[in-house]
C-alpha positions in Angstrom: -5.1 -5.9 55.1 -1.9 -4.2 53.9 0.1 -5.0 50.7 3.8 -4.5 51.1 5.8 -3.5 48.1 9.3 -4.7 48.6 11.7 -3.7 45.8 8.9 -3.9 43.3 7.8 -7.3 44.5 4.4 -8.0 46.0 4.3 -9.7 49.4 0.9 -11.1 50.1 0.0 -12.5 53.6 -1.2 -16.1 53.8 -4.9 -16.4 54.7 -7.2 -19.1 55.7 -9.6 -20.4 53.0 -12.7 -18.6 54.3 -10.7 -15.5 55.1 -9.2 -15.5 51.7 -12.7 -16.0 50.1 -14.1 -12.9 52.0 -11.0 -10.7 51.9 -9.8 -11.2 48.3 -13.0 -10.5 46.6 -12.5 -9.4 43.0 -15.6 -7.2 43.3 -15.0 -5.4 46.6 -11.3 -5.4 47.4 -9.1 -2.7 45.9 -5.9 -4.3 47.2 -6.6 -7.5 45.3 -7.2 -5.7 42.1 -4.0 -3.8 42.6 -2.0 -7.0 43.0 -3.7 -8.6 40.0 -3.0 -5.5 37.9 0.6 -5.3 39.1 1.3 -8.9 38.3 -0.5 -8.5 34.9 1.8 -5.7 34.1 4.8 -7.9 34.9 3.5 -10.6 32.6 2.8 -8.1 29.9 6.4 -6.8 30.0 7.5 -10.4 29.6 5.2 -10.9 26.6 6.5 -7.6 25.1 10.1 -8.6 25.6 9.5 -11.9 23.8 7.7 -10.1 21.0 10.6 -7.6 20.7 13.1 -10.4 20.5 10.9 -12.2 18.0 10.7 -9.0 15.9 14.4 -8.5 16.1 15.0 -12.0 14.8 12.4 -11.5 12.0 14.3 -8.4 11.0 17.7 -10.2 11.0 16.2 -13.0 8.9 14.7 -10.6 6.4 18.0 -8.7 6.0 20.1 -11.9 5.6 17.6 -13.7 3.3 18.9 -14.6 -0.2 17.4 -13.2 -3.3 15.3 -10.1 -4.1 12.4 -8.9 -2.1 8.9 -10.1 -3.3 5.5 -8.2 -3.4 4.1 -10.6 -0.8 7.0 -10.2 1.5 6.9 -6.4 1.4 3.2 -6.3 2.0 3.4 -8.6 5.0 6.2 -6.5 6.5 4.4 -3.2 5.9 1.2 -4.5 7.5 2.6 -6.6 10.3 6.2 -5.9 11.1 6.7 -2.1 11.7 10.0 -2.8 13.6 11.6 -4.3 10.4 10.3 -1.4 8.3 11.7 1.1 10.7 15.1 -0.6 10.9 15.3 -0.6 7.1 14.5 3.1 7.1 17.3 3.7 9.6 19.8 1.7 7.5 18.8 3.6 4.4 19.3 6.9 6.2 22.7 5.9 7.5 24.0 4.5 4.2 22.5 7.2 1.9 24.9 8.8 -0.5 22.3 9.4 -3.2 21.4 12.8 -4.7 17.9 11.4 -5.0 15.5 11.3 -2.1 13.8 8.0 -1.3 10.4 9.6 -2.1 11.8 10.6 -5.6 12.8 7.0 -6.2 9.3 5.8 -5.2 7.7 8.4 -7.5 9.9 7.2 -10.4 9.0 3.6 -9.9 5.3 4.5 -9.9 5.7 6.8 -12.9 7.6 4.3 -15.0 5.1 1.5 -14.3 2.2 3.8 -15.1 3.9 5.0 -18.3 4.6 1.4 -19.5 1.1 0.3 -18.4 -0.5 3.0 -20.6 1.9 2.5 -23.5 1.7 -1.3 -23.7 -1.7 -1.9 -22.2 -0.1 -3.7 -19.2 1.2 -6.4 -21.6 5.0 -6.3 -21.2 8.0 -7.7 -19.4 10.9 -5.5 -18.3 14.4 -7.0 -18.9 16.5 -5.0 -16.5 20.1 -4.9 -17.7 22.9 -4.8 -15.2 22.9 -3.0 -11.9 22.0 0.6 -12.7 18.2 0.2 -13.2 17.9 -2.8 -10.8 16.7 -1.0 -7.6 13.9 0.9 -9.5 13.1 -2.3 -11.4 12.8 -4.3 -8.2 10.4 -1.7 -6.8 8.4 -1.9 -10.0 8.2 -5.6 -9.6 6.9 -5.2 -6.1 4.2 -2.9 -7.5 3.1 -5.6 -9.9 5.2 -5.3 -13.1 6.8 -8.4 -14.6 10.6 -8.1 -14.5 13.5 -10.3 -15.5 16.9 -9.2 -14.1 19.9 -9.9 -16.3 23.1 -9.2 -14.4 25.4 -8.3 -17.3 27.9 -5.4 -17.4 30.4 -3.9 -19.8 28.4 -4.8 -22.9 29.3 -1.6 -24.7 32.9 -2.7 -24.9 31.8 -5.1 -27.6 31.5 -2.0 -29.7 32.1 -2.4 -33.4 31.7 -6.2 -33.5 28.0 -6.0 -32.6 27.0 -5.9 -36.2 28.4 -9.4 -36.9 26.3 -12.5 -36.4 26.7 -13.4 -32.8 27.7 -17.0 -33.5 30.2 -16.3 -36.2 32.7 -14.0 -34.6 36.4 -14.6 -34.2 37.5 -17.4 -31.8 39.0 -14.9 -29.4 35.5 -13.9 -28.4 34.4 -17.5 -27.5 34.4 -17.0 -23.8 32.4 -13.8 -24.1 29.5 -15.6 -25.8 29.6 -18.5 -23.5 28.7 -16.0 -20.8 26.0 -14.6 -23.0 24.7 -18.1 -23.5 24.5 -18.5 -19.8 22.4 -15.3 -19.6 20.1 -16.4 -22.3 19.5 -19.7 -20.6 18.7 -17.8 -17.4 16.3 -15.5 -19.3 14.6 -18.5 -20.8 14.2 -20.0 -17.3 12.7 -16.7 -16.2 10.1 -16.8 -19.0 11.4 -14.3 -21.5 10.0 -16.3 -24.4 6.6 -17.2 -22.9 3.5 -16.3 -24.9 2.2 -14.1 -22.1 5.5 -12.1 -21.8 4.1 -9.5 -24.1 6.5 -6.7 -25.3 10.0 -7.2 -24.1 11.3 -3.9 -22.8 15.1 -3.9 -22.5 15.8 -1.3 -19.8 19.2 0.2 -19.1 20.9 3.5 -18.6 24.0 4.1 -20.7 25.7 7.1 -22.1 25.7 5.8 -25.7 22.9 3.3 -25.9 25.3 0.7 -27.2 24.5 -1.8 -24.5 20.8 -1.6 -25.5 21.7 -2.1 -29.1 23.8 -5.2 -28.4 21.3 -6.8 -26.0 18.5 -6.2 -28.6 20.6 -8.0 -31.2 21.3 -10.9 -28.8 17.6 -11.3 -28.1 16.6 -11.1 -31.7 19.1 -13.8 -32.6 17.5 -16.2 -30.2 14.8 -16.7 -32.8 12.0 -17.5 -30.3 10.9 -13.9 -29.6 9.2 -11.8 -32.4 11.6 -9.0 -33.3 8.8 -6.4 -33.3 8.2 -7.3 -29.6 11.8 -6.4 -28.5 11.9 -2.7 -27.6 14.8 -0.6 -26.2 14.0 1.6 -23.2 16.3 4.1 -21.5 15.7 4.6 -17.8 16.6 8.3 -17.6 14.7 9.2 -20.8 11.6 7.2 -19.7 11.4 8.8 -16.3 11.4 12.2 -18.0 8.6 11.0 -20.4 6.7 9.7 -17.4 6.9 13.1 -15.8 5.7 14.9 -19.0 2.8 12.4 -19.3 1.7 13.1 -15.7 2.3 9.4 -14.7 3.7 10.5 -11.3 4.7 13.6 -9.3 8.3 13.7 -10.6 10.2 17.0 -10.4 12.8 18.3 -12.8 15.3 18.4 -9.9 14.7 14.7 -9.2 15.5 13.8 -12.9 18.7 15.8 -12.7 19.6 14.0 -9.4 18.8 10.6 -11.0 21.2 11.2 -13.9 24.0 12.2 -11.4 23.4 9.0 -9.4 23.4 6.9 -12.5 26.6 8.4 -13.8 28.3 7.9 -10.4 26.9 4.3 -10.1 25.3 5.3 -6.8 22.2 3.3 -7.5 24.2 0.2 -8.6 25.6 -0.1 -5.0 22.1 -0.4 -3.6 20.7 -3.3 -5.7 20.3 -7.0 -5.4 21.9 -7.8 -8.7 25.6 -9.0 -8.9 28.2 -7.6 -11.2 28.8 -10.0 -14.0 31.1 -9.0 -16.9 30.2 -10.5 -20.2 33.9 -10.5 -21.1 35.0 -12.9 -18.4 33.7 -15.0 -15.6 34.2 -12.3 -13.0 35.6 -13.0 -9.5 33.7 -15.8 -7.8 31.8 -16.7 -11.0 34.9 -18.0 -12.5 34.9 -21.7 -13.5 31.4 -22.3 -12.4 28.8 -24.2 -14.5 25.8 -22.6 -16.1 23.5 -23.9 -13.5 25.7 -22.8 -10.6 26.0 -19.3 -12.1 22.2 -19.1 -12.6 21.7 -20.2 -9.0 24.1 -17.4 -7.8 22.1 -14.9 -9.8 18.9 -15.9 -8.0 20.4 -16.1 -4.6 22.4 -12.9 -4.7 21.4 -10.1 -2.3 22.9 -7.6 0.1 21.5 -6.4 3.4 21.6 -2.8 2.0 19.9 -3.8 -1.2 17.0 -5.6 0.6 16.6 -2.6 3.0 16.4 -0.1 0.1 14.0 -2.2 -1.9 11.7 -2.6 1.0 11.8 1.0 2.1 11.2 2.4 -1.5 8.4 -0.1 -2.0 6.7 1.0 1.2 7.0 4.6 0.1 5.6 3.8 -3.3 2.6 1.9 -1.9 2.0 4.7 0.6 2.0 7.3 -2.3 -0.3 5.1 -4.4 -2.8 4.8 -1.5 -2.8 8.6 -1.1 -3.5 9.0 -4.8 -6.5 6.7 -4.7 -8.1 8.5 -1.7 
């Protein structure tokens, strides 16, 4: 019996029942096995096509999802969805204007977490201020650190009024403190005053340190957090300290690149934290209620921010696995 291949389709002659039984033996007939294998290959291509479409949709859903990445989400993608991880890598490569390399960012997230773990016996909560430290903070959260993101910018412009009691400043500043009240309600919702919050590490990168001073005062005047537990931390300084304490493989060149990226706000453009000016309800935040603004904080994300957070998290986990082997 012959099997005709016509334009990649198999044409099989019709046989009687007995003839078919004898001729199409799965044990003895090479032609039968060829047809079965050929049709199996066609079926397999169909399965793969469906799987590819499913993976493409999964990737689209991940990129368009609201909010920050989570440790569980990143672990699932790294283990089960290589297509999405590769796509995020490609996006990061295409939209990369950083002086830092992705592997440097991963080492810094590892180093900062190890440094704080050692310094505070793993009993701390990072309060990440604004957008500059947000990407590294999100990766640290995916590595297991407790992080509260406070999207507040331009704090240093409060300047010389920061030494006054926050509630008793001139009426012209009323709208400013309404926005700070919104942030404090948001921080409470995120657990800043819980007993298990441990040390509250206010993390920011500024030229003057004034933003850290002001936020420390704001937190102290809440009255529900022990003042001795509120500690100012500088991102650039602490990365350097992490390097000197051998908390990760961070080069001097990487620290120099980090400072350049922070000064140019390059990292701010890659985070899942919105710009929110304490001095006014900025852009689409204007005229919203406290609850609406807090919901926007939680739901805010960008495709680029989620791609970078996943990719740097995957690099950090890979490096950690190499270090434990």
